[in-house]
ROTIKOL-610248 format. One record per residue (C-alpha): residue in one letter; z, x, y. Coordinates in steps of 0.001 Angstrom, whole numbers, plus 500000, padded with zeros to 6 digits. Layout:
BEGIN
REC aa     pz     px     py
REC  A      Z      X      Y
...
END
This chain:
BEGIN
REC aa     pz     px     py
REC  M 048406 899489 136695
REC  P 050672 899648 139765
REC  K 054273 898672 139404
REC  I 054817 895033 140421
REC  P 057924 894431 142510
REC  P 060633 892058 141227
REC  M 059725 888359 141368
REC  K 061506 886323 144043
REC  K 062722 882737 143591
REC  A 060091 880119 144258
REC  L 060290 878781 147762
REC  A 060960 875114 148371
REC  I 059985 872478 150941
REC  L 061701 874388 153744
REC  V 059773 877530 152874
REC  G 060041 878911 156385
REC  I 063839 878852 156257
REC  A 063820 880424 152827
REC  L 061537 883210 153999
REC  L 063725 883863 157015
REC  A 066732 884082 154711
REC  S 064903 886621 152565
REC  F 063757 888568 155656
REC  T 067243 888874 157158
REC  G 069133 889262 153916
REC  C 070816 885855 154122
REC  K 070845 883345 151295
REC  K 070692 879591 151758
REC  E 070759 876801 149223
REC  Q 067354 875145 149059
REC  P 066390 871551 148255
REC  E 064149 870713 145320
REC  A 060488 871634 145719
REC  T 057713 869086 145908
REC  T 055290 868970 143017
REC  A 052083 870965 143175
REC  A 050070 867738 142906
REC  T 051333 866554 146306
REC  E 050697 869841 148120
REC  E 047598 870552 150189
REC  K 045291 873185 148736
REC  I 045129 876082 151196
REC  E 042796 879058 151178
REC  L 043641 882068 153373
REC  T 041199 884876 154197
REC  Y 042798 888299 154724
REC  Y 040963 891270 156350
REC  R 042449 894771 156188
REC  L 041370 898354 156794
REC  F 041554 901206 154284
REC  D 043921 899843 151599
REC  G 042049 898651 148523
REC  E 042545 895300 146868
REC  D 044170 897069 143902
REC  I 047219 897780 146093
REC  F 047631 894203 147290
REC  E 046502 892313 144219
REC  P 049920 892366 142470
REC  L 051624 891064 145630
REC  I 048981 888415 146214
REC  R 049075 887262 142602
REC  Q 052848 887053 142705
REC  Y 052774 884989 145871
REC  E 050072 882694 144519
REC  S 052061 882139 141327
REC  E 054999 880957 143443
REC  H 052758 878871 145740
REC  K 050310 877093 143441
REC  N 048545 875431 146356
REC  I 047681 878729 148124
REC  T 044775 881087 147425
REC  I 044461 884389 149307
REC  N 041074 886120 149534
REC  Y 041442 889823 150373
REC  K 038626 891868 151947
REC  K 038782 895614 152591
REC  F 036998 897407 155471
REC  T 036640 901140 156145
REC  D 035122 901458 159641
REC  A 037735 900636 162298
REC  D 035241 900109 165148
REC  K 032962 897772 163198
REC  Y 036014 896004 161785
REC  L 037458 895088 165192
REC  N 034079 894044 166602
REC  L 033441 891845 163565
REC  I 036779 890073 163951
REC  I 036323 889551 167714
REC  N 032835 888134 167216
REC  E 033909 885861 164372
REC  L 036915 884548 166289
REC  A 034710 883868 169313
REC  E 032637 881618 167067
REC  G 035732 879802 165822
REC  Q 035546 881498 162439
REC  G 036956 884758 161121
REC  P 039956 885574 158939
REC  D 043277 883769 158910
REC  L 045156 887054 158570
REC  F 044157 890577 159494
REC  S 045634 893946 160423
REC  M 045377 895457 163909
REC  Q 046051 898897 165349
REC  N 049263 898844 167380
REC  T 047312 899789 170529
REC  W 045092 896689 170181
REC  F 047811 894064 170555
REC  V 048150 894047 174341
REC  Q 044394 893690 174830
REC  H 043847 891040 172149
REC  R 047120 889114 171946
REC  K 045544 885898 173285
REC  K 043410 885810 170149
REC  L 046555 885732 168005
REC  S 048998 883117 166837
REC  P 052613 884340 167244
REC  V 055177 884185 164469
REC  P 056923 880780 164427
REC  S 060361 881304 165972
REC  D 062019 879360 163159
REC  L 060545 881786 160627
REC  I 061534 885103 162230
REC  S 063433 885354 165499
REC  V 062979 888129 168035
REC  D 066557 889302 167398
REC  D 066018 889389 163636
REC  F 062825 891382 164149
REC  K 064636 893989 166251
REC  N 067413 894265 163683
REC  V 065004 894789 160789
REC  F 062206 896918 162272
REC  V 062335 900211 164178
REC  N 062167 900314 167955
REC  I 058496 901211 168410
REC  A 057517 898013 166568
REC  S 059544 895912 169013
REC  K 057872 897591 171988
REC  D 054373 897126 170583
REC  L 054553 893765 168817
REC  I 056999 891645 170841
REC  L 054955 890572 173846
REC  P 055237 887812 176447
REC  D 053046 884755 176035
REC  D 051386 883004 178979
REC  S 054639 881305 179937
REC  G 056610 884555 179889
REC  V 058441 883929 176609
REC  N 058635 886924 174290
REC  Q 056859 886276 171002
REC  I 056300 888318 167853
REC  Y 052590 888966 167365
REC  G 052593 891287 164349
REC  L 054570 892436 161307
REC  P 054257 896138 160413
REC  L 054088 897382 156827
REC  Y 054611 900973 157982
REC  I 054983 903214 161040
REC  D 053202 906566 161029
REC  T 053900 909508 163331
REC  L 052347 912821 164300
REC  A 053826 915813 162484
REC  L 052924 919497 162121
REC  Y 051129 920719 158988
REC  Y 051364 924448 158344
REC  N 050451 927136 155836
REC  Q 053750 928464 154528
REC  D 052240 931665 153097
REC  Q 050787 932600 156468
REC  F 054105 931964 158204
REC  E 055978 934076 155681
REC  D 053586 936887 156495
REC  A 053362 936553 160285
REC  V 056777 935075 161166
REC  P 059051 936263 158317
REC  S 062215 935849 160388
REC  R 061720 932095 160167
REC  G 059006 931412 157609
REC  K 058150 928112 159255
REC  P 057041 926795 162668
REC  A 059339 926810 165669
REC  S 060950 923570 166766
REC  T 059947 923931 170448
REC  W 056521 924196 172014
REC  S 057346 927354 173951
REC  E 058396 929150 170774
REC  L 055434 927702 168914
REC  Q 053124 929302 171476
REC  E 054534 932673 170401
REC  D 054024 931704 166757
REC  V 050380 931002 167600
REC  F 050085 934406 169257
REC  K 051458 936126 166135
REC  L 049374 934094 163694
REC  T 046041 934409 165512
REC  K 043756 937166 164254
REC  A 040645 937804 166333
REC  D 037559 939508 164888
REC  N 033874 940035 165670
REC  S 032620 937167 163534
REC  F 030587 934239 164857
REC  E 033806 932188 164883
REC  R 035578 934969 166829
REC  F 038706 934495 164719
REC  E 039607 935599 161225
REC  R 042461 933116 161547
REC  A 043378 930660 164300
REC  G 046986 929815 165051
REC  I 046632 926074 165642
REC  A 043868 923477 165971
REC  M 044448 922294 169541
REC  G 042782 922380 172930
REC  R 039349 920823 172451
REC  S 038162 917199 172491
REC  D 035344 917364 169970
REC  N 036527 919103 166800
REC  V 040166 918055 166471
REC  L 040769 914792 164642
REC  R 043697 913487 166716
REC  T 042948 915209 169992
REC  V 043770 912284 172325
REC  D 046842 911234 170327
REC  I 048147 914797 170670
REC  L 047551 914681 174411
REC  Y 049382 911337 174630
REC  L 052247 912914 172691
REC  L 052488 915814 175137
REC  M 052337 913523 178165
REC  I 055213 911482 176742
REC  Q 057234 914581 175894
REC  F 056600 916196 179282
REC  G 057863 913003 180927
REC  A 054738 911508 182471
REC  H 055087 907900 183630
REC  F 051793 906539 182390
REC  Y 051957 903314 184450
REC  D 053848 901976 187421
REC  S 056798 899667 186783
REC  K 054572 896567 186774
REC  Y 051939 898016 184437
REC  S 049402 897262 187161
REC  E 047983 900761 187630
REC  A 048004 904168 185967
REC  T 050223 906857 187481
REC  F 050052 909733 184965
REC  A 048338 912149 187397
REC  E 050903 911683 190172
REC  N 053598 914122 191203
REC  Q 056715 912416 189832
REC  G 059499 914613 191124
REC  A 061038 917609 189397
REC  S 062550 916711 186026
REC  T 065487 918441 184366
REC  D 062885 920892 183035
REC  G 061551 921556 186527
REC  I 058291 919719 185834
REC  E 056941 918025 188969
REC  N 053639 916804 187557
REC  P 054181 916259 183826
REC  G 050734 914741 183228
REC  V 048950 917779 184608
REC  D 051302 920183 182820
REC  A 050736 918403 179511
REC  L 046954 918607 179958
REC  Q 047090 922294 180852
REC  F 049338 923032 177899
REC  Y 047007 921265 175471
REC  S 043852 922929 176767
REC  S 045439 926412 176906
REC  F 044821 926905 173182
REC  A 041047 926613 173730
REC  L 040711 928567 176992
REC  P 039524 932181 176499
REC  S 041508 933205 179592
REC  S 044799 932089 177993
REC  K 047161 934403 176137
REC  Y 047346 931710 173474
REC  Y 043592 931242 173031
REC  T 043057 930421 169379
REC  W 040593 927539 168969
REC  N 036883 927198 169740
REC  A 033806 925126 168922
REC  S 032819 927296 165949
REC  L 036010 926872 163952
REC  S 035269 923295 162918
REC  K 032215 921082 163205
REC  A 032439 918360 165823
REC  D 030018 916118 163921
REC  S 031901 916297 160619
REC  D 034439 913817 159324
REC  E 036735 916621 158146
REC  K 036853 918663 161366
REC  E 039940 920943 161212
REC  L 040952 919718 157731
REC  K 038342 921948 156112
REC  T 039270 924854 158393
REC  F 042894 924532 157299
REC  A 041963 924230 153609
REC  R 039942 927457 153911
REC  G 042930 929289 155416
REC  K 041162 929756 158760
REC  V 043841 927974 160820
REC  A 047588 928120 160239
REC  M 048653 924785 161797
REC  I 047145 921352 162372
REC  I 048648 918103 163647
REC  G 048249 914744 161972
REC  Y 049658 911636 160331
REC  S 051021 911193 156815
REC  H 047684 910450 155128
REC  M 046440 913893 156212
REC  Y 048414 915492 153376
REC  Q 046233 913943 150680
REC  Q 043125 914644 152751
REC  I 044033 918347 152807
REC  L 044554 918412 149037
REC  D 041200 916682 148572
REC  Q 039499 919287 150757
REC  I 041060 922129 148768
REC  Q 039846 920574 145535
REC  Q 036322 919989 146855
REC  L 036005 923538 148177
REC  E 037293 925003 144919
REC  K 034645 923056 142988
REC  K 032022 924717 145191
REC  G 033503 928142 144419
REC  E 034780 928671 147950
REC  K 038015 930447 148765
REC  T 040906 928121 149669
REC  I 044622 928200 150311
REC  S 047087 927209 147598
REC  A 048033 923543 147590
REC  N 051652 924669 147234
REC  S 051477 926425 150609
REC  V 050775 923157 152474
REC  K 053999 922135 154210
REC  I 054947 919635 156906
REC  A 057359 920184 159798
REC  P 058610 917840 162532
REC  I 056496 917757 165665
REC  P 057778 920369 168182
REC  Q 059776 919269 171229
REC  L 060207 920687 174728
REC  E 063887 921381 174072
REC  D 065496 922619 170857
REC  P 066642 919512 168952
REC  K 069561 921470 167499
REC  T 071132 922097 170897
REC  S 069566 919624 173341
REC  T 070889 916150 174086
REC  E 067435 915065 175299
REC  K 065726 912322 173313
REC  R 063134 913585 170867
REC  D 059637 912086 170988
REC  T 056657 911859 168699
REC  Y 053583 909680 168889
REC  G 053424 906646 166613
REC  S 050331 904948 165225
REC  Y 050059 902156 162692
REC  F 048418 898876 161788
REC  A 050422 895655 161841
REC  E 049562 892364 160173
REC  T 048811 889334 162326
REC  V 047397 885796 162257
REC  S 044378 884463 164111
REC  R 044819 881781 166755
REC  T 041865 879987 165158
REC  S 043513 879746 161731
REC  E 044123 876168 160598
REC  H 047009 877417 158453
REC  S 048863 879834 160713
REC  K 052290 878771 159443
REC  E 051367 879467 155825
REC  A 049711 882742 156838
REC  W 052863 883982 158590
REC  E 054964 882915 155601
REC  F 052846 885139 153367
REC  L 053117 888072 155785
REC  S 056897 887698 155996
REC  F 056899 887899 152190
REC  L 054928 891168 152391
REC  V 057464 892876 154677
REC  S 060494 892229 152473
REC  K 062323 895395 151469
REC  E 061241 895133 147837
REC  N 057583 894745 148697
REC  L 057563 897530 151267
REC  Q 059177 899798 148693
REC  Y 056258 899034 146395
REC  Y 053796 899607 149253
REC  N 055352 903002 149996
REC  E 055100 904000 146338
REC  Q 051393 903191 146376
REC  T 050424 904667 149765
REC  H 053232 907088 150796
REC  R 053097 905583 154278
REC  P 056523 905699 155939
REC  T 058466 902476 156245
REC  S 058727 900181 159240
REC  R 062170 898886 158206
REC  R 065414 900439 159375
REC  D 067145 899894 156026
REC  M 064617 902049 154142
REC  I 064572 905162 156340
REC  D 067487 907052 154784
REC  D 066022 906866 151284
REC  Q 062526 907879 152384
REC  K 063852 910813 154424
REC  E 064741 912482 151112
REC  D 061122 912691 149954
REC  P 060250 916417 149713
REC  I 056747 915914 151135
REC  Y 056672 912762 153237
REC  G 060313 912708 154338
REC  V 059461 914270 157707
REC  F 057510 911185 158723
REC  A 060336 908806 157853
REC  D 062785 911018 159746
REC  Q 060670 910756 162913
REC  I 060234 906968 162977
REC  G 063321 906358 165097
REC  F 062002 908352 168057
REC  A 058325 907384 167823
REC  E 056678 906179 171031
REC  S 053330 904619 171862
REC  L 051426 903425 174924
REC  P 050265 899899 175796
REC  M 046544 900066 176517
REC  A 043993 897879 178220
REC  D 041208 899315 176052
REC  D 042106 902086 173621
REC  E 038482 903122 172954
REC  A 037750 903471 176670
REC  Y 040972 905442 177180
REC  D 039938 907753 174347
REC  E 036582 908551 175931
REC  I 038126 909063 179362
REC  F 040651 911613 178131
REC  K 038065 913469 176070
REC  K 036042 913916 179267
REC  V 039184 915173 181000
REC  I 039734 917844 178328
REC  D 036093 918909 178482
REC  A 036292 919240 182261
REC  V 039371 921468 182105
REC  L 037677 923686 179515
REC  A 034766 923924 181954
REC  T 037369 925429 184367
REC  K 037611 922402 186651
REC  D 040956 921744 188347
REC  A 043302 919874 185989
REC  K 044904 917793 188753
REC  E 041550 916695 190154
REC  V 040050 915630 186831
REC  L 043255 913841 185849
REC  M 043232 911933 189148
REC  V 039700 910745 188354
REC  A 040879 909642 184908
REC  Q 043814 907813 186492
REC  E 041422 905829 188684
REC  E 039197 905016 185689
REC  I 042168 903819 183627
REC  S 043480 901730 186526
REC  A 040072 900059 186822
REC  L 040390 898889 183203
REC  I 043732 897156 183782
REC  P 043307 893401 184339
REC  K 044200 891914 187694
REC  G 047920 891241 187614
REC  G 048610 894108 185205
REC  L 048666 894546 181454
REC  F 051295 891779 181346
REC  P 050190 889364 184127
REC  I 053453 887421 184323
REC  T 056854 887969 185853
REC  I 058595 888844 182586
REC  L 057669 892199 181089
REC  P 058135 893211 177432
REC  T 061731 893897 176487
REC  E 062670 897514 175789
REC  G 059259 898669 177020
REC  N 058680 901908 178864
REC  T 056090 903156 181306
REC  N 055529 906500 179592
END
């Protein structure tokens, strides 16, 4: 049985104030509670992706024991595309869940379907003080009148990091024994690690799984990461059109067109004409769920890029391959390093960047009990409950006051350490963006001009942006950026 977090005091009539006090760390004296007989019976339906009911059952049971009039029905889903379409269709019919989780990139597109957090429960300032910066950028959005509202509460924030085979680095790069901290140095690591041969795959060992659109799990996220790091302004200042293919003036690194440079850098690892060619269509199957995970587990690629849950996926692949009698790497050789930067973090004063992805909990606009739903979610994101959630899932925290402790974890600490400089992109339609950028990568690998294909993508993205911009009001999100 999972460890149940400490029980909190039962909330009283002014439950919203009590929850806010718990959320911000304040304590207020509460009046006597009303009897259960006088309270309305409330049933809340909660949809979530991936996490099983066994993780949430202790928290739900605890909350229900403190709120005798509330019942929470939890339903798990595993297919993200079907999950979102189901919710949209149900909400359109005036049905659907009271509470559900949404990818951070979905909030801009679907915020009008959501009920914001009541301001007397959690204020915008309290949110910014408790949660890391990326959550404020993604989840605090202007409503139709231009007032900033909180539309989601995050249980975690995940980031892209670099997985590597330590044994292979000790052999090929013994002076360091681990990946470089900058992309330019990492290119040389790739050159040293790559071993070409005459096999069907053309490589005895690849240096890194990057460059293609079809057989790399997080291909578009990695490209977004590079565009952010290279300094591309993804949108204009009004979020009314895409600008990532434009010449944007020479940066401190001498980069005049960071979007194009980022695209060329990414694709260079899959171009046979490149010195750093290391990845091709034969190294992992495009139609498989595992893609480069299996290649890494077999020792055929030295580095892959992914989120925190990839660690367990790698271990699972090693175990499955071993059961089949196939040769694998040692689980002890699987290590995780921070995502590389353009400049050396040890000497540069430039801000570091990684790409952040996560699901945040929200409440439907059609819910008849939105206040009670938000009260339950604010209970979930207390420090005690997120500590329990981290113990069960190993997903890095969303709260500022938990980062230092989680940074000490010998395996997952890298992800917690990166939360503070995680960035994301507001999107008009994340699925459409994904397909557009995959076509861009394919075109560059077909030797088409990177600037030309990126300009086409820029026009296609701009066509997806609603008239008036992503935020069609005069007040834009606070602390946002156009990267």
